[in-house]
Steps between C-alpha positions, in 0.01 A plus 500: 500500500335392167167344587170431331143443627311226329132387470357258257154393376428133421307333219321249730383486861628259764176295503554454114837328539438289815635727772821660630710186408450596136606867491719425202171431298339829558659681209586869481317768308691811598774599750499862635845619602637830653861538431671719756817568311313659209194606688267345242200266522444234227241229438679198341281280285599143399694598200706746708612246766861495364530868593335427831750226579779751437346751737458230773859375456655853522300599810665477833168440663154401374209621716144368502216384732538127561755486224688194609190292556293611206638738225845346447381137486222606262745689289781247505374282197481812289830681588 
């Protein structure tokens, strides 16, 4: 199975954007990814989000801590 493990860092904190209902406003500074298929780690910065999108689309599974309720909604406006 081709999977990746993802974690991201935000530009702002929840209190700065008015809480969890505004996850899309947090912004993203960097996304760290481990790609199982190639056994590599990569830190994607904003200008590399096109490549990050390709990695996510070709992965059978994307793994992360609280990914469905935080990472993916935060990342969605950028990818």
